[in-house]
C-alpha positions, 0 to 999 in steps of 0.5 A: 656624578658627572665629571668635567675634564680639563686638558692641561699642557704636557698632556696631563688631564685634570678631572674635576667633579661637577658641582653638587646640587645643594639641598634646601632645609627648614626646621620644624618645631616639635608638635603633638605627635613628633619631636623637632624635625628638619625637612629637606628637599633637593634644590628648590625653584628660585623665588619669582614675583614674590612667591617662594618654592622651598620646603617650608611650603610643604604644609598642605595649604594648596596656595603654596608648594615646594617646586624643585629647581633642578634641570629636567622634569623632577625625576630623582628629586626628593623630600626628606624629613629627619626627626630628633627622636624616632616616630611611628606611622603607617601612612604618609600623606602627599599633596601632589602638584601646585594646587592653588588653581586648576591652571597652576596644577596643570602647568607644572609637573606632578609626581606619578610614581614615588619611592618611599624609604625609611631609616628602619629599612622600609622601601616601597614604590607607590603610584599617585593619581593625577589629582591635587588633593591629599593622597594617603600612601599606606605602608606594608608595616608600621615604620619606627624611624627618625627619617623618611624620604620620598623620591620622585621616580616618574612624573606627569608632565606639566603643560607649561613648566617642567618644574615638579611641585608638591604641597604636602609630605608628612606622616599621618600621626593622628592615625597612630594616635587613634590606635593607642 
């Protein structure tokens, strides 16, 4: 955490913590495979010209995207899902970039390397190809957890913008259903 120092009279130094960047969350209703959940992201880009860039856009629809709004190119930004009840999955699906058009995809930063962490102790790093379609990240074992987090480790830089975008992040529950 960054610290700002203020110099007061009589040689006293006051330290104030820099403001904490707020995460943005959206609630999701229970579905066929999972209980209610909360999807949270590190700060989202502010709305522009009628478009929003919050966590509600992480649906897989390529004409919408979560775009982080922190300074820099998206390294250390994250997406986290917290379920009301534990869920089981072996694969995560990630839609890289703002894939509405090839021009928008290239203009914004995309995830190159991501770290996946689950509440049951799983922690892996994965590389994503620089393509706008959905990528499957296969875990080394089945996760049984209430939380899963994707953290951006490295990026493909955007040609125009530094904001990193994703259009999907979700466990592949259908895969587990087919095994039962």
